[in-house]
C-alpha positions in Angstrom: 135.9 84.1 264.6 133.1 82.9 262.2 130.3 85.1 260.8 127.8 83.9 263.4 130.1 84.6 266.4 128.9 88.3 266.9 125.3 87.2 266.9 126.0 84.4 269.5 128.0 86.9 271.6 125.1 89.4 271.6 122.6 86.7 272.4 124.7 85.5 275.4 125.1 89.0 276.6 121.4 89.9 276.3 120.4 86.7 278.2 122.8 87.5 281.0 121.7 91.2 281.3 118.0 90.2 281.2 118.5 87.5 283.9 116.4 88.3 287.0 119.5 87.8 289.2 121.5 90.4 287.2 118.7 92.9 287.3 118.1 92.4 291.0 121.8 92.8 291.8 122.1 96.0 289.7 118.9 97.5 291.3 120.3 96.7 294.8 123.7 98.3 294.0 121.9 101.4 292.6 119.7 101.7 295.7 122.7 101.5 298.1 124.7 104.1 296.1 121.7 106.4 295.9 121.2 106.2 299.7 124.9 106.7 300.3 125.3 109.5 297.7 129.1 109.1 297.1 131.3 111.4 295.0 129.2 114.4 296.0 126.0 113.1 294.4 124.2 113.6 297.8 124.9 117.4 297.5 124.1 117.7 293.8 121.0 115.5 293.4 117.8 114.7 295.2 117.3 111.1 296.2 115.1 110.3 293.2 117.6 111.9 290.8 120.4 110.0 292.5 118.6 106.7 292.1 118.2 107.3 288.4 121.8 108.4 288.1 123.3 105.4 289.9 120.9 102.9 288.2 121.9 104.3 284.8 125.6 104.2 285.8 125.4 100.6 287.2 123.5 99.2 284.3 125.7 100.8 281.6 129.0 100.2 283.3 128.2 96.6 284.1 126.7 96.1 280.7 129.9 97.4 279.0 132.1 95.3 281.2 130.0 92.1 280.7 130.0 92.7 276.9 133.7 93.2 276.9 134.2 89.9 278.8 131.9 87.9 276.5 133.3 89.4 273.3 137.0 88.9 274.2 136.6 85.4 275.7 136.6 83.5 272.3 139.4 85.8 271.0 141.6 85.1 274.0 140.6 81.5 274.6 143.6 79.3 275.1 146.0 82.1 276.2 147.5 82.5 279.6 144.8 83.3 282.2 146.7 86.4 283.5 147.1 87.7 280.0 143.4 87.3 279.4 142.6 89.1 282.7 144.9 91.9 281.9 143.7 92.5 278.4 140.0 92.2 279.4 140.5 94.5 282.4 142.3 97.1 280.3 139.7 97.1 277.5 136.7 97.1 279.8 138.2 99.7 282.1 138.8 102.1 279.3 135.3 101.5 278.0 133.7 101.9 281.4 135.7 105.1 282.0 134.3 106.5 278.8 130.8 105.6 279.9 131.2 107.3 283.3 132.6 110.4 281.6 129.7 110.6 279.2 127.2 110.1 282.1 128.8 112.9 284.1 128.9 115.2 281.1 125.2 114.7 280.5 124.2 114.8 284.2 126.5 117.6 285.5 128.2 119.1 282.4 131.5 117.9 283.8 134.5 116.9 281.8 137.7 115.5 283.5 140.9 117.5 283.2 143.3 115.8 280.9 146.0 116.0 283.6 143.7 114.1 286.0 142.6 111.5 283.4 145.4 108.9 284.1 144.6 109.1 287.8 140.9 108.7 287.2 141.4 105.9 284.8 143.7 103.9 287.0 141.2 103.0 289.7 138.6 102.1 287.1 141.0 99.6 285.4 142.0 98.2 288.7 138.4 97.6 289.7 137.8 96.0 286.3 140.8 93.8 286.8 139.6 92.6 290.2 136.1 91.8 288.9 137.6 90.1 285.8 139.9 88.0 287.9 137.1 86.9 290.3 134.9 85.9 287.3 137.8 83.9 285.8 138.6 82.1 289.0 134.9 81.3 289.5 134.7 79.8 286.0 137.8 77.7 286.7 136.2 76.3 289.8 133.0 75.2 288.0 132.9 71.7 286.7 133.1 71.2 283.0 129.7 70.8 281.5 129.0 67.2 280.3 129.4 66.8 276.6 126.1 67.0 274.8 125.2 64.0 272.7 125.1 64.8 269.1 121.5 65.0 268.0 120.3 62.9 265.2 119.7 64.8 261.9 116.0 65.9 261.5 114.0 63.2 259.8 112.6 65.7 257.4 116.0 66.0 255.7 115.5 62.5 254.4 112.9 63.9 252.1 115.3 66.0 250.1 118.4 65.3 247.9 121.5 64.2 249.7 123.5 67.1 248.5 121.0 69.5 250.1 121.0 67.9 253.5 122.7 70.6 255.5 121.7 72.1 258.9 117.9 72.8 258.9 117.3 76.6 258.5 113.5 77.1 258.0 110.3 75.5 256.8 107.8 77.6 254.8 104.4 76.8 253.3 103.8 77.3 249.6 100.4 76.2 248.4 100.2 72.5 249.4 104.0 72.2 249.6 106.6 72.9 252.3 109.8 74.6 251.3 112.6 73.0 253.3 115.6 75.3 253.6 119.0 74.1 254.8 122.5 75.5 254.8 123.2 73.5 251.6 120.1 74.4 249.6 116.3 74.0 249.5 113.6 71.9 248.1 109.8 71.6 247.9 108.0 68.7 249.4 104.3 67.9 249.2 103.1 67.8 252.9 101.5 69.8 255.6 103.6 72.2 257.7 102.4 70.6 260.9 103.7 67.2 259.7 107.0 68.8 258.6 107.4 70.3 262.0 107.0 67.0 263.8 109.9 65.7 261.7 112.4 68.5 262.8 113.3 66.3 265.8 115.7 67.9 268.3 116.5 70.9 266.1 115.9 73.9 268.3 113.3 76.1 266.8 109.6 76.9 266.7 106.7 77.8 264.4 106.9 81.6 264.4 104.1 82.2 261.9 101.2 80.2 260.6 103.2 79.6 257.4 106.8 79.4 258.8 109.0 77.5 261.2 112.5 78.7 262.0 115.6 77.1 263.5 116.8 79.3 266.3 120.5 78.4 265.9 120.3 79.6 262.3 118.9 83.1 263.1 121.5 85.7 261.9 119.6 88.7 263.2 116.1 89.8 264.3 114.4 93.2 264.0 111.0 94.7 264.9 108.4 95.3 262.3 105.6 97.2 264.2 104.1 94.7 266.6 105.6 91.8 264.7 109.2 90.9 263.8 111.4 89.6 261.0 114.1 87.0 261.4 117.0 87.0 259.0 118.3 83.5 258.6 121.9 82.3 258.0 121.0 81.6 254.3 119.7 85.2 253.8 116.0 84.2 253.9 113.7 86.5 255.9 111.1 84.8 258.0 108.1 86.8 259.4 107.2 86.4 263.1 103.5 87.0 263.9 102.5 89.2 266.8 101.4 86.2 268.9 104.9 84.6 268.5 107.1 87.6 269.3 107.2 86.6 273.0 108.6 83.2 272.1 111.6 84.6 270.1 112.2 87.1 272.9 112.3 84.3 275.4 114.8 82.5 273.1 117.1 85.5 273.3 116.7 86.5 269.7 115.0 89.8 270.2 115.6 92.3 273.1 
């Protein structure tokens, strides 16, 4: 696993969890469970409290399970499908059981008896195994995505020395110059930022500040800074994001 894999994993997970279909399904599950009131929640909680309880449980448990699947997929890639299902189910089942235990402790002050723990953990792992198997089978039935054509290198890279022509990371204004940053180095070129951006070609990215453009696939991490944000790039550079452009990086899955 390379250094960027955790960032890509979290980005994929955030996009999945924030998808309207995922949110709608979780809300529907929580509503049904709140109305049914299983496991004695109808006796312990009012309808409003049950709705909060089951929505929290559904989101956290599904989130943990989805994160386990996304995180383990590259590690287990190429191994026997049933081995992948077994390991993912065991790992996610244990994690989900921990989440449920914590929720019940906070909501009801209940802790499971150690003698009852194996019996309580078994059904959770079994359910996780079924869900993992269904997801794996569905993925197998989907047609392979067509290979993407390799995009041509950004034209702006022709303006810098050959030995510095790596993947484009960022463009930043310095007086009348633009600092071109790549994975192999950086250089100053006399030109306007708007002209430099037009030469980025098919490189995924955007102008995130009046003085900065960032390549989205080179973002190592992102953090809030008041109503603005800061992008830490793969080369260690920090690129500010103006308030008006925060929505764009959220839409790109770089910021929750």
